[in-house]
C-alpha positions as MATLAB code, in Angstrom:
seq = 'MFRILTEMNLRSWIGIRCLALVLALGAAGCAHRPPADEVGSYPAANPNDCLPPLALIDQHGNRVVLSSLKGKPVLIDFIYTSCRLECPTLTSKFRLVARALGPLLGPRVTIVSISLDPEHDLAPVMLKYASDMGAPPSGWLFLTGPPAAIDQELALFKIVRTREHDGSIGHVAAAFLLGPNGHQVRQYEMLAVSPGTVVEDVRNALAAG';
ca = [
       0.000    0.000    0.000;
       1.048    3.587   -0.146;
       2.209    4.368    3.350;
       2.677    8.000    4.252;
       6.099    8.573    5.755;
       7.689   11.778    6.918;
      11.313   12.667    7.424;
      10.907   11.280   10.937;
      10.598    7.538   10.554;
       7.037    6.345   11.075;
       8.309    2.993   12.201;
       8.470    4.652   15.605;
       4.838    5.759   15.401;
       3.221    4.026   18.392;
      -0.310    5.265   17.956;
      -0.291    7.931   20.655;
      -2.266   10.736   19.049;
       0.073   13.567   19.960;
       3.211   11.619   19.048;
       1.681   10.574   15.734;
       1.223   14.199   14.828;
       4.824   14.965   15.735;
       6.116   12.184   13.487;
       3.788   12.913   10.607;
       3.993   16.690   10.485;
       7.379   17.447   11.968;
       5.889   19.311   14.902;
       8.173   20.462   17.668;
       6.638   18.249   20.359;
       3.725   17.686   22.678;
       4.717   19.865   25.590;
       2.241   22.565   24.552;
      -1.332   21.392   24.356;
      -3.882   23.601   22.623;
      -6.925   24.801   24.558;
      -9.794   22.327   24.817;
     -11.723   24.039   22.021;
      -8.690   23.745   19.719;
      -7.817   20.070   20.128;
      -6.197   18.781   16.955;
      -5.161   22.240   15.691;
      -1.469   23.113   15.815;
       0.800   25.925   14.628;
       2.429   25.404   11.259;
       5.819   23.691   11.413;
       6.730   23.761    7.714;
       8.129   26.867    5.975;
       7.685   25.589    2.409;
       5.624   27.293   -0.263;
       3.007   24.572   -0.731;
       1.399   26.082   -3.837;
       4.143   25.937   -6.469;
       3.633   26.388  -10.241;
       2.771   22.699  -10.506;
      -0.061   21.508  -12.760;
      -2.554   18.870  -11.578;
      -5.975   17.794  -12.874;
      -9.284   18.446  -11.107;
     -12.328   16.188  -10.918;
     -13.744   17.744  -14.108;
     -10.599   17.079  -16.109;
      -9.411   20.686  -15.983;
      -5.758   21.605  -15.602;
      -5.102   23.432  -12.322;
      -1.808   25.169  -11.611;
      -1.454   25.177   -7.835;
       0.135   28.619   -7.718;
      -3.062   29.999   -9.302;
      -4.838   29.221   -6.017;
      -2.809   31.838   -4.165;
      -4.537   34.987   -3.001;
      -6.935   33.329   -0.567;
      -6.719   30.671    2.168;
      -6.589   27.051    1.034;
      -7.565   24.032    3.135;
      -5.763   20.953    1.871;
      -5.739   17.254    2.667;
      -4.615   14.017    1.008;
      -7.049   11.170    0.359;
      -7.699    8.344   -2.072;
     -11.025    7.084   -3.317;
     -10.752    3.402   -2.416;
      -9.923    4.241    1.215;
     -12.562    2.868    3.579;
     -11.410    4.239    6.922;
      -9.673    7.584    7.433;
     -10.401    9.190    4.059;
     -14.218    9.179    4.292;
     -13.873   10.654    7.775;
     -11.554   13.400    6.526;
     -13.838   14.196    3.607;
     -16.941   14.204    5.804;
     -15.290   16.637    8.208;
     -14.228   18.889    5.334;
     -17.835   18.759    4.113;
     -18.978   20.140    7.473;
     -16.357   22.871    7.198;
     -17.564   23.673    3.676;
     -21.151   23.983    4.875;
     -20.135   26.255    7.734;
     -18.145   28.487    5.393;
     -21.223   28.878    3.202;
     -20.802   31.644    0.613;
     -17.135   32.125    1.574;
     -16.305   28.808   -0.104;
     -15.147   29.477   -3.620;
     -15.029   33.275   -3.747;
     -12.782   33.652   -0.683;
     -11.656   30.145    0.402;
     -10.656   27.026   -1.530;
     -10.701   23.429   -0.322;
      -8.317   20.993   -2.028;
      -8.159   17.206   -1.694;
      -5.207   15.593   -3.489;
      -5.194   11.901   -4.374;
      -2.550    9.658   -2.874;
      -3.342    7.065   -5.544;
      -3.184    8.922   -8.878;
      -2.534    5.661  -10.725;
      -6.156    4.734   -9.984;
      -7.835    8.031   -9.127;
      -8.333    9.537  -12.566;
     -10.569   12.579  -12.939;
     -13.859   10.651  -13.442;
     -13.102    8.551  -10.350;
     -12.446   11.690   -8.326;
     -15.672   13.268   -9.624;
     -17.714   10.243   -8.537;
     -16.037   10.258   -5.124;
     -16.797   13.954   -4.680;
     -20.423   13.375   -5.613;
     -20.789   10.290   -3.419;
     -19.325   12.185   -0.457;
     -21.673   15.136   -0.921;
     -18.976   17.697   -1.661;
     -20.302   21.054   -2.895;
     -19.953   21.463   -6.676;
     -17.772   24.568   -6.512;
     -14.978   25.789   -4.283;
     -13.645   22.279   -3.574;
     -11.055   20.766   -5.919;
     -10.338   17.034   -5.991;
      -6.956   16.850   -7.678;
      -5.054   14.052   -9.334;
      -2.371   13.978  -12.013;
       0.879   12.322  -13.036;
       2.353   10.376  -10.127;
       5.605   12.334  -10.378;
       3.687   15.604   -9.987;
       1.760   14.247   -7.004;
       5.025   13.148   -5.397;
       6.522   16.587   -6.009;
       3.626   18.228   -4.183;
       3.745   15.687   -1.351;
       7.440   16.405   -0.875;
       6.592   19.993    0.040;
       4.631   18.570    2.980;
       7.554   16.213    3.790;
       5.426   13.236    2.760;
       6.381   10.341    0.474;
       4.352    7.470   -0.936;
       5.230    3.774   -0.672;
       3.128    0.879   -1.898;
       2.771   -2.404   -0.022;
       1.539   -5.738   -1.229;
      -2.168   -5.529   -0.397;
      -2.729   -2.359   -2.445;
      -4.282   -0.315    0.364;
      -2.881    3.010    1.510;
      -2.089    3.787    5.127;
      -1.627    7.382    6.123;
      -1.865    9.918    8.891;
      -5.176   11.788    8.882;
      -3.654   15.247    8.559;
      -4.822   18.444    6.901;
      -3.345   21.904    6.489;
      -4.513   25.489    6.263;
      -2.440   27.539    3.821;
      -2.448   31.311    3.863;
      -2.942   33.417    0.731;
       0.819   33.207    0.080;
       0.757   29.388   -0.068;
       2.567   28.874    3.229;
       1.135   26.819    6.084;
      -0.783   28.657    8.788;
      -2.196   25.735   10.775;
      -1.950   21.940   10.677;
      -4.650   19.564   11.836;
      -5.109   16.105   13.199;
      -8.415   15.704   11.407;
      -9.749   12.801   13.453;
      -9.528   15.017   16.544;
     -10.141   18.604   15.440;
     -13.657   20.028   15.375;
     -14.997   21.586   12.159;
     -15.730   24.742   14.162;
     -12.060   25.127   15.068;
     -11.048   24.823   11.409;
     -13.686   27.357   10.357;
     -12.477   29.809   13.027;
      -8.896   29.405   11.797;
     -10.027   30.082    8.227;
     -11.876   33.214    9.310;
      -8.781   34.383   11.192;
      -6.673   33.809    8.067;
      -9.155   35.863    6.061;
      -9.061   38.661    8.596;
      -5.267   38.642    8.570;
      -5.268   38.983    4.800;
];
């Protein structure tokens, strides 16, 4: 399967929620815990520009250059359509965020879900997944593309893909809020964070410009 690995070896990931986030996202540690209403939301720990001039393909078959998304906050996660565990949960939580954002989604905020399995997740497959998961028809991009391009984007998040024998993909359920300049503002443990916390972070990013 494709296993998501970071620069810190995930072989040492022991399943403790806080430690998993440290290993997956490169966070500084668990000494500081966020307030109770911000569980699962952490300061950005990655200085990379995560929206480079890299072309991917959206669920409608349109070419999308990631740098063209700059100018407004972007919520981004990594999923694949045949996932039966974490990915539907991530997408469902993003759907709640999308609903809460209402008319801000699209004109002022973009949601992006990038496939971890581009060999299988072609545009029509991504479109069906988006529809099946109840994603709004605009403002949320489900992106796929050449595997090399996907790997290039993943590298900016310090993530690599590896495939194991059973064909499934194991990964940390992480998401990121990018500011209008393409740099990370917040990072999320999506199985723990509340949609309301993510929405508040997005509104703060909008207010900050």
